PyMOL CGO cylinders between C-alpha atoms (Angstrom):
from pymol import cmd
from pymol.cgo import CYLINDER

trace = [
    CYLINDER, -148.29, -189.54, -26.03, -145.63, -190.25, -23.40, 0.3, 1, 1, 1, 1, 1, 1,
    CYLINDER, -145.63, -190.25, -23.40, -144.00, -193.68, -23.13, 0.3, 1, 1, 1, 1, 1, 1,
    CYLINDER, -144.00, -193.68, -23.13, -144.84, -195.74, -20.06, 0.3, 1, 1, 1, 1, 1, 1,
    CYLINDER, -144.84, -195.74, -20.06, -142.12, -196.43, -17.52, 0.3, 1, 1, 1, 1, 1, 1,
    CYLINDER, -142.12, -196.43, -17.52, -141.65, -199.98, -18.83, 0.3, 1, 1, 1, 1, 1, 1,
    CYLINDER, -141.65, -199.98, -18.83, -141.34, -198.77, -22.43, 0.3, 1, 1, 1, 1, 1, 1,
    CYLINDER, -141.34, -198.77, -22.43, -138.74, -196.23, -21.32, 0.3, 1, 1, 1, 1, 1, 1,
    CYLINDER, -138.74, -196.23, -21.32, -136.76, -198.87, -19.40, 0.3, 1, 1, 1, 1, 1, 1,
    CYLINDER, -136.76, -198.87, -19.40, -136.84, -201.23, -22.40, 0.3, 1, 1, 1, 1, 1, 1,
    CYLINDER, -136.84, -201.23, -22.40, -135.70, -198.40, -24.68, 0.3, 1, 1, 1, 1, 1, 1,
    CYLINDER, -135.70, -198.40, -24.68, -132.80, -197.62, -22.34, 0.3, 1, 1, 1, 1, 1, 1,
    CYLINDER, -132.80, -197.62, -22.34, -131.83, -201.31, -22.22, 0.3, 1, 1, 1, 1, 1, 1,
    CYLINDER, -131.83, -201.31, -22.22, -131.73, -201.46, -26.01, 0.3, 1, 1, 1, 1, 1, 1,
    CYLINDER, -131.73, -201.46, -26.01, -129.68, -198.24, -26.16, 0.3, 1, 1, 1, 1, 1, 1,
    CYLINDER, -129.68, -198.24, -26.16, -127.25, -199.64, -23.56, 0.3, 1, 1, 1, 1, 1, 1,
    CYLINDER, -127.25, -199.64, -23.56, -126.83, -202.89, -25.54, 0.3, 1, 1, 1, 1, 1, 1,
    CYLINDER, -126.83, -202.89, -25.54, -126.23, -200.92, -28.75, 0.3, 1, 1, 1, 1, 1, 1,
    CYLINDER, -126.23, -200.92, -28.75, -123.57, -198.82, -27.04, 0.3, 1, 1, 1, 1, 1, 1,
    CYLINDER, -123.57, -198.82, -27.04, -121.83, -201.93, -25.65, 0.3, 1, 1, 1, 1, 1, 1,
    CYLINDER, -121.83, -201.93, -25.65, -121.81, -203.41, -29.15, 0.3, 1, 1, 1, 1, 1, 1,
    CYLINDER, -121.81, -203.41, -29.15, -120.31, -200.20, -30.60, 0.3, 1, 1, 1, 1, 1, 1,
    CYLINDER, -120.31, -200.20, -30.60, -117.65, -200.23, -27.85, 0.3, 1, 1, 1, 1, 1, 1,
    CYLINDER, -117.65, -200.23, -27.85, -116.61, -203.76, -28.85, 0.3, 1, 1, 1, 1, 1, 1,
    CYLINDER, -116.61, -203.76, -28.85, -116.39, -202.62, -32.48, 0.3, 1, 1, 1, 1, 1, 1,
    CYLINDER, -116.39, -202.62, -32.48, -114.19, -199.63, -31.58, 0.3, 1, 1, 1, 1, 1, 1,
    CYLINDER, -114.19, -199.63, -31.58, -111.95, -201.82, -29.40, 0.3, 1, 1, 1, 1, 1, 1,
    CYLINDER, -111.95, -201.82, -29.40, -111.50, -204.22, -32.31, 0.3, 1, 1, 1, 1, 1, 1,
    CYLINDER, -111.50, -204.22, -32.31, -110.69, -201.34, -34.67, 0.3, 1, 1, 1, 1, 1, 1,
    CYLINDER, -110.69, -201.34, -34.67, -108.11, -199.99, -32.22, 0.3, 1, 1, 1, 1, 1, 1,
    CYLINDER, -108.11, -199.99, -32.22, -106.57, -203.45, -31.75, 0.3, 1, 1, 1, 1, 1, 1,
    CYLINDER, -106.57, -203.45, -31.75, -106.28, -203.77, -35.56, 0.3, 1, 1, 1, 1, 1, 1,
    CYLINDER, -106.28, -203.77, -35.56, -104.58, -200.37, -35.84, 0.3, 1, 1, 1, 1, 1, 1,
    CYLINDER, -104.58, -200.37, -35.84, -102.14, -201.27, -33.06, 0.3, 1, 1, 1, 1, 1, 1,
    CYLINDER, -102.14, -201.27, -33.06, -101.31, -204.52, -34.83, 0.3, 1, 1, 1, 1, 1, 1,
    CYLINDER, -101.31, -204.52, -34.83, -100.47, -202.52, -37.96, 0.3, 1, 1, 1, 1, 1, 1,
    CYLINDER, -100.47, -202.52, -37.96, -98.18, -200.33, -35.84, 0.3, 1, 1, 1, 1, 1, 1,
    CYLINDER, -98.18, -200.33, -35.84, -100.04, -197.06, -36.48, 0.3, 1, 1, 1, 1, 1, 1,
    CYLINDER, -100.04, -197.06, -36.48, -98.69, -194.23, -34.33, 0.3, 1, 1, 1, 1, 1, 1,
    CYLINDER, -98.69, -194.23, -34.33, -100.94, -192.20, -32.03, 0.3, 1, 1, 1, 1, 1, 1,
    CYLINDER, -100.94, -192.20, -32.03, -101.30, -188.98, -34.07, 0.3, 1, 1, 1, 1, 1, 1,
    CYLINDER, -101.30, -188.98, -34.07, -102.78, -190.81, -37.03, 0.3, 1, 1, 1, 1, 1, 1,
    CYLINDER, -102.78, -190.81, -37.03, -106.04, -192.65, -37.40, 0.3, 1, 1, 1, 1, 1, 1,
    CYLINDER, -106.04, -192.65, -37.40, -106.04, -194.05, -33.88, 0.3, 1, 1, 1, 1, 1, 1,
    CYLINDER, -106.04, -194.05, -33.88, -106.69, -190.70, -32.16, 0.3, 1, 1, 1, 1, 1, 1,
    CYLINDER, -106.69, -190.70, -32.16, -110.13, -190.56, -33.75, 0.3, 1, 1, 1, 1, 1, 1,
    CYLINDER, -110.13, -190.56, -33.75, -110.95, -194.09, -32.57, 0.3, 1, 1, 1, 1, 1, 1,
    CYLINDER, -110.95, -194.09, -32.57, -109.72, -193.46, -29.02, 0.3, 1, 1, 1, 1, 1, 1,
    CYLINDER, -109.72, -193.46, -29.02, -111.88, -190.33, -28.74, 0.3, 1, 1, 1, 1, 1, 1,
    CYLINDER, -111.88, -190.33, -28.74, -114.91, -192.21, -30.06, 0.3, 1, 1, 1, 1, 1, 1,
    CYLINDER, -114.91, -192.21, -30.06, -114.26, -195.07, -27.63, 0.3, 1, 1, 1, 1, 1, 1,
    CYLINDER, -114.26, -195.07, -27.63, -114.09, -192.68, -24.65, 0.3, 1, 1, 1, 1, 1, 1,
    CYLINDER, -114.09, -192.68, -24.65, -117.37, -191.06, -25.69, 0.3, 1, 1, 1, 1, 1, 1,
    CYLINDER, -117.37, -191.06, -25.69, -119.11, -194.43, -26.16, 0.3, 1, 1, 1, 1, 1, 1,
    CYLINDER, -119.11, -194.43, -26.16, -117.88, -195.72, -22.79, 0.3, 1, 1, 1, 1, 1, 1,
    CYLINDER, -117.88, -195.72, -22.79, -119.25, -192.61, -21.08, 0.3, 1, 1, 1, 1, 1, 1,
    CYLINDER, -119.25, -192.61, -21.08, -122.63, -192.94, -22.78, 0.3, 1, 1, 1, 1, 1, 1,
    CYLINDER, -122.63, -192.94, -22.78, -122.82, -196.67, -21.98, 0.3, 1, 1, 1, 1, 1, 1,
    CYLINDER, -122.82, -196.67, -21.98, -121.93, -196.04, -18.35, 0.3, 1, 1, 1, 1, 1, 1,
    CYLINDER, -121.93, -196.04, -18.35, -124.70, -193.48, -17.90, 0.3, 1, 1, 1, 1, 1, 1,
    CYLINDER, -124.70, -193.48, -17.90, -127.22, -195.58, -19.84, 0.3, 1, 1, 1, 1, 1, 1,
    CYLINDER, -127.22, -195.58, -19.84, -126.39, -198.51, -17.53, 0.3, 1, 1, 1, 1, 1, 1,
    CYLINDER, -126.39, -198.51, -17.53, -126.91, -196.33, -14.47, 0.3, 1, 1, 1, 1, 1, 1,
    CYLINDER, -126.91, -196.33, -14.47, -130.26, -195.12, -15.82, 0.3, 1, 1, 1, 1, 1, 1,
    CYLINDER, -130.26, -195.12, -15.82, -131.45, -198.69, -16.46, 0.3, 1, 1, 1, 1, 1, 1,
    CYLINDER, -131.45, -198.69, -16.46, -130.37, -199.81, -12.98, 0.3, 1, 1, 1, 1, 1, 1,
    CYLINDER, -130.37, -199.81, -12.98, -132.00, -196.85, -11.28, 0.3, 1, 1, 1, 1, 1, 1,
    CYLINDER, -132.00, -196.85, -11.28, -135.26, -197.32, -13.18, 0.3, 1, 1, 1, 1, 1, 1,
    CYLINDER, -135.26, -197.32, -13.18, -135.39, -201.09, -12.57, 0.3, 1, 1, 1, 1, 1, 1,
    CYLINDER, -135.39, -201.09, -12.57, -134.11, -201.40, -9.01, 0.3, 1, 1, 1, 1, 1, 1,
    CYLINDER, -134.11, -201.40, -9.01, -134.05, -197.89, -7.62, 0.3, 1, 1, 1, 1, 1, 1,
    CYLINDER, -134.05, -197.89, -7.62, -130.35, -198.37, -6.74, 0.3, 1, 1, 1, 1, 1, 1,
    CYLINDER, -130.35, -198.37, -6.74, -127.02, -197.56, -8.30, 0.3, 1, 1, 1, 1, 1, 1,
    CYLINDER, -127.02, -197.56, -8.30, -125.33, -200.51, -10.06, 0.3, 1, 1, 1, 1, 1, 1,
    CYLINDER, -125.33, -200.51, -10.06, -122.18, -202.09, -8.70, 0.3, 1, 1, 1, 1, 1, 1,
    CYLINDER, -122.18, -202.09, -8.70, -119.10, -200.77, -10.46, 0.3, 1, 1, 1, 1, 1, 1,
    CYLINDER, -119.10, -200.77, -10.46, -117.42, -203.54, -12.43, 0.3, 1, 1, 1, 1, 1, 1,
    CYLINDER, -117.42, -203.54, -12.43, -113.97, -203.34, -13.91, 0.3, 1, 1, 1, 1, 1, 1,
    CYLINDER, -113.97, -203.34, -13.91, -113.59, -204.02, -17.63, 0.3, 1, 1, 1, 1, 1, 1,
    CYLINDER, -113.59, -204.02, -17.63, -111.06, -206.57, -18.78, 0.3, 1, 1, 1, 1, 1, 1,
    CYLINDER, -111.06, -206.57, -18.78, -108.27, -204.89, -20.72, 0.3, 1, 1, 1, 1, 1, 1,
    CYLINDER, -108.27, -204.89, -20.72, -108.38, -205.46, -24.46, 0.3, 1, 1, 1, 1, 1, 1,
    CYLINDER, -108.38, -205.46, -24.46, -105.91, -208.21, -25.29, 0.3, 1, 1, 1, 1, 1, 1,
    CYLINDER, -105.91, -208.21, -25.29, -103.82, -208.14, -28.40, 0.3, 1, 1, 1, 1, 1, 1,
    CYLINDER, -103.82, -208.14, -28.40, -101.53, -210.75, -29.82, 0.3, 1, 1, 1, 1, 1, 1,
    CYLINDER, -101.53, -210.75, -29.82, -98.63, -211.73, -27.57, 0.3, 1, 1, 1, 1, 1, 1,
    CYLINDER, -98.63, -211.73, -27.57, -100.54, -210.46, -24.49, 0.3, 1, 1, 1, 1, 1, 1,
    CYLINDER, -100.54, -210.46, -24.49, -99.94, -206.75, -25.02, 0.3, 1, 1, 1, 1, 1, 1,
    CYLINDER, -99.94, -206.75, -25.02, -102.59, -204.88, -22.99, 0.3, 1, 1, 1, 1, 1, 1,
    CYLINDER, -102.59, -204.88, -22.99, -103.93, -201.33, -23.09, 0.3, 1, 1, 1, 1, 1, 1,
    CYLINDER, -103.93, -201.33, -23.09, -102.18, -200.67, -19.79, 0.3, 1, 1, 1, 1, 1, 1,
    CYLINDER, -102.18, -200.67, -19.79, -98.82, -201.77, -21.22, 0.3, 1, 1, 1, 1, 1, 1,
    CYLINDER, -98.82, -201.77, -21.22, -99.31, -199.49, -24.23, 0.3, 1, 1, 1, 1, 1, 1,
    CYLINDER, -99.31, -199.49, -24.23, -100.19, -196.50, -22.05, 0.3, 1, 1, 1, 1, 1, 1,
    CYLINDER, -100.19, -196.50, -22.05, -97.19, -197.17, -19.79, 0.3, 1, 1, 1, 1, 1, 1,
    CYLINDER, -97.19, -197.17, -19.79, -94.93, -197.40, -22.85, 0.3, 1, 1, 1, 1, 1, 1,
    CYLINDER, -94.93, -197.40, -22.85, -96.32, -194.08, -24.16, 0.3, 1, 1, 1, 1, 1, 1,
    CYLINDER, -96.32, -194.08, -24.16, -95.63, -192.52, -20.77, 0.3, 1, 1, 1, 1, 1, 1,
    CYLINDER, -95.63, -192.52, -20.77, -91.94, -193.53, -20.92, 0.3, 1, 1, 1, 1, 1, 1,
    CYLINDER, -91.94, -193.53, -20.92, -89.98, -190.25, -21.15, 0.3, 1, 1, 1, 1, 1, 1,
    CYLINDER, -89.98, -190.25, -21.15, -88.61, -189.61, -24.63, 0.3, 1, 1, 1, 1, 1, 1,
    CYLINDER, -88.61, -189.61, -24.63, -85.71, -187.74, -22.99, 0.3, 1, 1, 1, 1, 1, 1,
    CYLINDER, -85.71, -187.74, -22.99, -84.39, -191.12, -21.78, 0.3, 1, 1, 1, 1, 1, 1,
    CYLINDER, -84.39, -191.12, -21.78, -84.34, -192.45, -25.36, 0.3, 1, 1, 1, 1, 1, 1,
    CYLINDER, -84.34, -192.45, -25.36, -82.42, -189.66, -27.10, 0.3, 1, 1, 1, 1, 1, 1,
    CYLINDER, -82.42, -189.66, -27.10, -79.72, -187.16, -26.11, 0.3, 1, 1, 1, 1, 1, 1,
    CYLINDER, -79.72, -187.16, -26.11, -81.45, -183.89, -25.31, 0.3, 1, 1, 1, 1, 1, 1,
    CYLINDER, -81.45, -183.89, -25.31, -80.36, -180.29, -25.04, 0.3, 1, 1, 1, 1, 1, 1,
    CYLINDER, -80.36, -180.29, -25.04, -82.24, -178.47, -22.31, 0.3, 1, 1, 1, 1, 1, 1,
    CYLINDER, -82.24, -178.47, -22.31, -82.90, -174.78, -22.49, 0.3, 1, 1, 1, 1, 1, 1,
    CYLINDER, -82.90, -174.78, -22.49, -86.10, -172.83, -22.93, 0.3, 1, 1, 1, 1, 1, 1,
    CYLINDER, -86.10, -172.83, -22.93, -87.29, -175.90, -24.87, 0.3, 1, 1, 1, 1, 1, 1,
    CYLINDER, -87.29, -175.90, -24.87, -86.22, -179.52, -24.88, 0.3, 1, 1, 1, 1, 1, 1,
    CYLINDER, -86.22, -179.52, -24.88, -84.49, -180.19, -28.20, 0.3, 1, 1, 1, 1, 1, 1,
    CYLINDER, -84.49, -180.19, -28.20, -82.71, -183.18, -29.65, 0.3, 1, 1, 1, 1, 1, 1,
    CYLINDER, -82.71, -183.18, -29.65, -81.33, -184.55, -32.88, 0.3, 1, 1, 1, 1, 1, 1,
    CYLINDER, -81.33, -184.55, -32.88, -83.92, -186.43, -34.89, 0.3, 1, 1, 1, 1, 1, 1,
    CYLINDER, -83.92, -186.43, -34.89, -83.27, -190.19, -35.14, 0.3, 1, 1, 1, 1, 1, 1,
    CYLINDER, -83.27, -190.19, -35.14, -84.83, -190.17, -38.63, 0.3, 1, 1, 1, 1, 1, 1,
    CYLINDER, -84.83, -190.17, -38.63, -82.06, -188.13, -40.26, 0.3, 1, 1, 1, 1, 1, 1,
    CYLINDER, -82.06, -188.13, -40.26, -78.65, -186.67, -39.44, 0.3, 1, 1, 1, 1, 1, 1,
    CYLINDER, -78.65, -186.67, -39.44, -78.59, -183.13, -38.09, 0.3, 1, 1, 1, 1, 1, 1,
    CYLINDER, -78.59, -183.13, -38.09, -75.75, -180.94, -36.92, 0.3, 1, 1, 1, 1, 1, 1,
    CYLINDER, -75.75, -180.94, -36.92, -78.12, -178.95, -34.71, 0.3, 1, 1, 1, 1, 1, 1,
    CYLINDER, -78.12, -178.95, -34.71, -81.10, -180.26, -32.78, 0.3, 1, 1, 1, 1, 1, 1,
    CYLINDER, -81.10, -180.26, -32.78, -84.24, -179.85, -34.89, 0.3, 1, 1, 1, 1, 1, 1,
    CYLINDER, -84.24, -179.85, -34.89, -86.68, -181.94, -32.88, 0.3, 1, 1, 1, 1, 1, 1,
    CYLINDER, -86.68, -181.94, -32.88, -88.69, -180.54, -29.98, 0.3, 1, 1, 1, 1, 1, 1,
    CYLINDER, -88.69, -180.54, -29.98, -90.09, -182.64, -27.17, 0.3, 1, 1, 1, 1, 1, 1,
    CYLINDER, -90.09, -182.64, -27.17, -93.21, -181.35, -25.46, 0.3, 1, 1, 1, 1, 1, 1,
    CYLINDER, -93.21, -181.35, -25.46, -95.54, -183.33, -23.27, 0.3, 1, 1, 1, 1, 1, 1,
    CYLINDER, -95.54, -183.33, -23.27, -93.72, -186.57, -24.14, 0.3, 1, 1, 1, 1, 1, 1,
    CYLINDER, -93.72, -186.57, -24.14, -94.38, -186.03, -27.84, 0.3, 1, 1, 1, 1, 1, 1,
    CYLINDER, -94.38, -186.03, -27.84, -91.62, -185.30, -30.36, 0.3, 1, 1, 1, 1, 1, 1,
    CYLINDER, -91.62, -185.30, -30.36, -91.86, -183.15, -33.49, 0.3, 1, 1, 1, 1, 1, 1,
    CYLINDER, -91.86, -183.15, -33.49, -89.07, -182.39, -35.99, 0.3, 1, 1, 1, 1, 1, 1,
    CYLINDER, -89.07, -182.39, -35.99, -89.24, -178.98, -37.66, 0.3, 1, 1, 1, 1, 1, 1,
    CYLINDER, -89.24, -178.98, -37.66, -86.89, -180.08, -40.45, 0.3, 1, 1, 1, 1, 1, 1,
    CYLINDER, -86.89, -180.08, -40.45, -88.71, -183.11, -41.83, 0.3, 1, 1, 1, 1, 1, 1,
    CYLINDER, -88.71, -183.11, -41.83, -92.09, -183.19, -40.05, 0.3, 1, 1, 1, 1, 1, 1,
    CYLINDER, -92.09, -183.19, -40.05, -91.35, -186.43, -38.16, 0.3, 1, 1, 1, 1, 1, 1,
    CYLINDER, -91.35, -186.43, -38.16, -93.71, -186.72, -35.17, 0.3, 1, 1, 1, 1, 1, 1,
    CYLINDER, -93.71, -186.72, -35.17, -93.87, -189.49, -32.62, 0.3, 1, 1, 1, 1, 1, 1,
    CYLINDER, -93.87, -189.49, -32.62, -94.69, -190.67, -29.15, 0.3, 1, 1, 1, 1, 1, 1,
    CYLINDER, -94.69, -190.67, -29.15, -92.13, -192.66, -27.14, 0.3, 1, 1, 1, 1, 1, 1,
    CYLINDER, -92.13, -192.66, -27.14, -93.18, -195.95, -28.78, 0.3, 1, 1, 1, 1, 1, 1,
    CYLINDER, -93.18, -195.95, -28.78, -92.55, -194.67, -32.29, 0.3, 1, 1, 1, 1, 1, 1,
    CYLINDER, -92.55, -194.67, -32.29, -89.26, -193.04, -31.27, 0.3, 1, 1, 1, 1, 1, 1,
    CYLINDER, -89.26, -193.04, -31.27, -88.10, -196.37, -29.81, 0.3, 1, 1, 1, 1, 1, 1,
    CYLINDER, -88.10, -196.37, -29.81, -89.25, -198.23, -32.95, 0.3, 1, 1, 1, 1, 1, 1,
    CYLINDER, -89.25, -198.23, -32.95, -87.25, -195.78, -35.10, 0.3, 1, 1, 1, 1, 1, 1,
    CYLINDER, -87.25, -195.78, -35.10, -84.11, -195.95, -32.95, 0.3, 1, 1, 1, 1, 1, 1,
    CYLINDER, -84.11, -195.95, -32.95, -84.05, -199.73, -32.56, 0.3, 1, 1, 1, 1, 1, 1,
    CYLINDER, -84.05, -199.73, -32.56, -85.62, -200.60, -35.93, 0.3, 1, 1, 1, 1, 1, 1,
    CYLINDER, -85.62, -200.60, -35.93, -88.14, -202.90, -34.28, 0.3, 1, 1, 1, 1, 1, 1,
    CYLINDER, -88.14, -202.90, -34.28, -91.87, -203.57, -34.34, 0.3, 1, 1, 1, 1, 1, 1,
    CYLINDER, -91.87, -203.57, -34.34, -94.67, -202.22, -32.17, 0.3, 1, 1, 1, 1, 1, 1,
    CYLINDER, -94.67, -202.22, -32.17, -94.97, -205.20, -29.81, 0.3, 1, 1, 1, 1, 1, 1,
    CYLINDER, -94.97, -205.20, -29.81, -91.21, -205.36, -29.20, 0.3, 1, 1, 1, 1, 1, 1,
    CYLINDER, -91.21, -205.36, -29.20, -91.13, -201.60, -28.48, 0.3, 1, 1, 1, 1, 1, 1,
    CYLINDER, -91.13, -201.60, -28.48, -94.03, -201.80, -26.01, 0.3, 1, 1, 1, 1, 1, 1,
    CYLINDER, -94.03, -201.80, -26.01, -92.38, -204.67, -24.16, 0.3, 1, 1, 1, 1, 1, 1,
    CYLINDER, -92.38, -204.67, -24.16, -88.99, -202.90, -24.04, 0.3, 1, 1, 1, 1, 1, 1,
    CYLINDER, -88.99, -202.90, -24.04, -90.49, -199.67, -22.70, 0.3, 1, 1, 1, 1, 1, 1,
    CYLINDER, -90.49, -199.67, -22.70, -92.33, -201.57, -19.95, 0.3, 1, 1, 1, 1, 1, 1,
    CYLINDER, -92.33, -201.57, -19.95, -89.17, -203.01, -18.40, 0.3, 1, 1, 1, 1, 1, 1,
]
cmd.load_cgo(trace, "trace")
């Protein structure tokens, strides 16, 4: 037995609402991780991937509901950025991550971009920078530009994000 058009539309509405609820939950989880100062390679990568997938599913579910109900595409609305304490936004965090690590540390350019790790004293550069992500082969230290700044300046996440957005 096939569902009627109205049953299908109602099912899609429910699915869309569930996805929106899951998105809010993921955004809250990400905000909590940022508040703790977790760096990108850790737990947050999983949540960001999940959030992207949920947003895509919710977008297409919303289009399906609109098309079935009205026969027209919905108007595209912009989402408000997730706000954290002290008005740090997602955009500010992404801009801080995009800040070139090469401007934070002295680098040696050659076939690879190398530098001395701010976590420990080296005589030779042991940290590689690739794609604005740093990795030390001596100690395993890995970081984006926010974490490198936090290590160099011995400051917190919010202060680092603000400083890298100047």
